[in-house]
C-alpha positions in Angstrom: -42.8 104.4 73.7 -39.3 104.2 75.0 -37.2 107.0 74.3 -33.5 105.5 74.2 -31.3 106.6 71.6 -31.2 104.3 68.5 -28.0 104.2 66.5 -28.0 103.4 62.8 -24.4 101.9 61.7 -23.7 102.6 58.2 -20.3 101.2 57.0 -19.1 102.3 53.4 -16.5 102.2 50.9 -16.6 104.0 47.7 -20.7 104.3 47.8 -21.0 108.0 46.7 -23.4 106.8 44.3 -25.3 104.8 46.5 -25.4 106.7 49.8 -28.2 109.5 49.4 -31.1 107.2 49.3 -30.3 105.3 52.3 -29.4 108.1 54.3 -32.7 109.8 53.4 -34.6 106.6 54.5 -32.8 106.5 58.1 -33.6 110.5 58.5 -37.4 109.7 57.6 -37.9 107.5 60.4 -40.9 108.3 62.4 -39.0 107.3 65.8 -37.0 110.7 66.4 -34.5 109.6 68.7 -31.6 108.6 66.3 -28.1 109.0 65.0 -26.8 107.9 61.9 -23.2 106.8 62.3 -21.3 106.7 58.9 -18.1 104.8 59.0 -16.0 105.4 55.8 -13.4 103.0 55.0 -10.9 105.2 53.2 -12.9 105.7 50.4 -11.2 107.0 47.1 -14.5 108.3 45.4 -16.6 111.3 46.7 -17.8 109.5 49.6 -16.0 111.9 52.1 -17.2 114.9 50.5 -20.9 113.8 50.3 -20.7 112.5 53.9 -19.5 115.7 55.3 -22.0 117.8 53.3 -24.8 115.5 54.9 -23.4 116.0 58.3 -23.3 119.6 58.0 -27.0 119.7 57.1 -28.1 117.1 59.8 -26.9 117.0 63.4 -28.0 113.4 63.6 -25.5 112.2 61.2 -22.0 111.5 62.7 -19.2 110.8 60.3 -16.2 108.7 60.8 -13.4 108.2 58.3 -10.3 105.5 58.3 -7.2 106.9 56.8 -6.5 103.6 55.7 -8.6 100.7 54.6 -9.3 98.4 57.8 -11.1 95.7 56.1 -15.0 95.0 55.6 -15.7 93.3 59.0 -13.8 96.0 61.0 -15.5 98.7 59.4 -18.8 97.1 60.4 -17.7 96.7 63.8 -16.3 100.2 64.2 -19.6 101.8 63.0 -21.3 100.2 66.0 -18.6 100.7 68.5 -18.4 104.5 67.9 -22.1 104.9 68.1 -24.0 105.9 71.4 -27.3 104.4 71.2 -28.9 101.9 73.7 -29.8 100.0 70.6 -27.7 99.3 67.3 -28.8 98.5 63.6 -26.3 97.8 60.8 -27.5 99.0 57.3 -25.9 98.5 53.8 -24.9 101.3 51.8 -27.7 100.5 49.2 -30.3 99.5 51.5 -33.4 101.5 52.8 -35.8 101.3 55.8 -39.5 101.9 55.8 -40.3 104.9 58.0 -41.8 102.6 60.9 -38.7 100.2 61.0 -37.2 101.6 64.3 -40.4 102.4 66.0 -42.0 98.9 65.4 -38.5 97.3 66.6 -38.5 99.5 69.8 -42.1 98.8 70.5 -41.0 94.8 70.4 -38.3 95.7 73.0 -40.5 97.5 75.4 -43.1 94.7 75.1 -40.5 92.1 76.3 -37.4 93.2 78.5 -35.8 89.5 77.7 -35.3 90.3 73.8 -31.8 91.1 72.7 -32.7 91.6 69.0 -35.6 92.4 66.9 -35.9 91.3 63.5 -38.4 92.5 60.5 -39.4 90.8 57.3 -37.3 92.1 54.7 -37.7 92.5 50.8 -34.8 91.3 48.7 -34.1 92.7 45.4 -32.1 90.5 43.1 -30.1 91.5 40.1 -33.2 90.9 37.9 -34.9 93.7 39.7 -37.7 91.6 41.1 -38.5 92.0 45.0 -38.8 88.7 47.0 -40.1 88.3 50.6 -39.5 85.2 52.6 -42.1 85.1 55.5 -41.0 83.7 58.9 -43.7 82.3 61.3 -41.8 80.5 63.7 -41.2 80.7 67.3 -38.2 79.0 68.4 -35.9 82.1 68.4 -37.9 83.7 71.4 -37.3 80.8 73.5 -35.6 80.8 76.9 -33.9 77.9 76.2 -30.4 78.8 74.3 -30.2 75.5 72.6 -33.8 75.7 71.1 -32.8 79.0 69.7 -29.7 77.9 68.3 -31.3 74.8 66.6 -33.9 77.2 64.9 -31.2 79.3 63.7 -29.1 76.5 62.4 -32.4 75.2 60.7 -32.9 78.6 59.0 -29.2 78.6 57.9 -29.3 75.2 56.0 -33.1 75.7 54.8 -33.9 79.4 54.1 -31.6 81.8 55.7 -33.4 84.8 54.0 -36.3 84.3 56.4 -34.5 86.0 59.0 -31.5 88.4 59.0 -30.2 89.0 62.5 -27.3 91.1 61.0 -29.7 93.8 59.8 -32.2 93.5 62.7 -32.2 96.1 65.9 -29.9 94.8 68.5 -29.3 95.8 72.2 -25.8 97.6 72.4 -24.3 94.7 74.3 -24.7 91.9 71.9 -24.0 94.3 69.1 -20.5 95.5 70.2 -19.3 93.0 72.8 -19.7 89.4 71.2 -16.3 89.0 69.7 -16.3 88.3 65.8 -13.5 86.8 63.5 -12.8 87.7 60.0 -13.4 84.4 58.0 -16.0 83.0 55.5 -19.4 82.5 56.9 -18.8 84.6 59.6 -22.3 86.2 59.4 -23.7 82.7 60.0 -21.3 82.2 63.0 -22.4 85.5 64.4 -25.9 84.5 63.9 -25.4 81.5 66.0 -23.6 83.6 68.8 -26.7 85.7 68.9 -29.0 83.1 69.3 -27.1 81.7 72.2 -26.9 85.2 73.6 -30.7 85.7 74.3 -34.0 85.4 73.0 -35.2 87.2 69.8 -38.6 88.9 68.8 -39.8 89.2 65.2 -42.1 91.9 63.6 -43.9 90.0 60.8 -44.1 93.1 58.6 -41.6 94.3 55.6 -39.9 97.1 57.1 -36.6 96.8 55.3 -35.2 96.7 51.7 -31.9 94.9 50.7 -30.3 94.4 47.3 -28.9 91.0 46.7 -26.4 89.5 44.4 -25.2 86.1 43.5 -21.5 85.7 44.4 -19.0 82.8 44.5 -17.4 82.1 47.6 -14.0 82.8 46.2 -15.3 86.2 45.4 -16.5 86.8 49.0 -13.0 85.5 50.3 -11.6 88.4 48.3 -13.9 90.9 49.5 -13.0 89.9 53.2 -9.4 89.7 52.3 -9.0 85.9 53.6 -6.8 83.4 52.1 -8.5 81.8 49.1 -7.8 78.4 50.5 -10.5 79.0 53.1 -13.1 78.9 50.2 -12.5 75.1 50.0 -12.8 74.5 53.8 -15.2 77.1 54.4 -17.8 74.5 56.1 -15.1 73.0 58.3 -13.8 76.3 59.5 -17.2 77.3 60.2 -17.7 74.2 62.4 -14.3 74.7 64.1 -15.3 78.3 65.2 -19.0 77.3 66.5 -17.4 74.6 68.6 -14.6 76.8 69.9 -17.5 79.4 70.9 -19.5 76.6 72.4 -16.6 76.6 75.0 -16.3 80.2 75.6 -20.2 80.9 75.8 -21.9 80.7 79.3 -23.5 77.7 79.3 -24.2 74.9 81.6 -22.3 71.5 80.8 -25.7 70.2 79.7 -26.4 73.2 77.6 -22.9 73.0 76.1 -23.3 69.2 75.3 -26.7 69.8 73.5 -25.4 72.9 71.8 -22.3 71.0 70.2 -24.6 68.2 69.2 -27.1 70.8 67.2 -23.7 72.2 65.4 -22.6 68.8 64.4 -26.0 68.0 63.2 -26.0 71.1 61.1 -22.5 70.5 59.8 -23.4 66.7 58.7 -26.5 68.0 56.9 -24.5 70.5 55.2 -21.8 68.1 54.1 -24.5 65.6 52.8 -25.9 68.4 50.8 -22.5 69.4 49.4 -21.6 66.0 48.4 -25.0 65.2 46.9 -24.4 68.6 44.8 -21.0 67.5 43.8 -22.2 63.8 42.9 -25.0 65.5 40.7 -22.3 67.8 39.0 -19.9 64.8 38.3 -22.7 62.8 36.8 -23.7 65.4 34.4 -20.1 66.0 33.4 -19.8 62.2 32.8 -22.7 62.2 30.6 -21.4 65.0 28.4 -18.1 62.8 27.6 
C-alpha cells in the first residue's frame, strides 16, 4: 500500500463535548501515516483546552485556532489548506470513522491513478437514534467523460443525495484545496458538481463512516452560514447561477461546456417542478381546511 500522508481535516466550533470520540476514531485508523488537523473557529467553551491536551498526547494531531469567528465554510477550507497530506478528508466534530476507512480509500487510489476522490458508504443516524444506510451501485461517477459524471451527480442531488457524500470522501490534495468555493446556500451541492467535472471518482461499497443528521429549515442553514436571509427564498436560482458561472470557468471544450450547461438546466427544471408541486399540494391542503 502507498505510504502517502493522509490528512484528516476537522473544523470545529464549541465542540468540547463531542470531540473526543471523533478524535479517537481517527487515531485508531489502521493506515498509520496520517495527521489530524483541528481548526478551531474561536470556540468559547473548553474546546481549546481539550485540543491542546490531545495534541500534547499525540504528535499526529495539529491544532490551529482562529482568534475570531471566520465562518463555517472558511474554517472548513482553512483546515484543509493548512494540512500537509497528499490526500485530504474532512470530518465533522460528531462523526466517526471505522478503522479501515482510510486504508480502503487509499487502496482505491492505488488501483486507479485517474481518480481524484474516493467515497465510501456512510451510515446516517437521525434524531430518532436510528442508523440508515443508502447504498450506491452506479458507475457514472467513474467515467472519463466529465459531463457523464456531472449528470450522475446532479441525478443524485435530485433523487437521493445520501447515496454519495463527496464532501466526506478522501480527496487528492489539489481538488480539496484549489477548487474555489463560495459561501452560499446549497454550496455543498455546487462543490459536488465541481468535483464531478474535475475528475473520475471511485466508490468503496462498505459502511466505513458514520454521521449524525438532523432536519433543518433552509432559513436555519442561512443563519449558520451567515448569509442574507433572502437567499433562502432564491436558493435554487442562486445555485443555478453559480453552476452556470462555473461551466464558463472550468477547463472544458466548447462541446463539453454546452452539454454541461444543458445538464445543469435540466436539473434546475426538475427541481423547480418538484418545488411547485410541493407548494401546490400545500396550498390545496390549506384550502381544504378553510
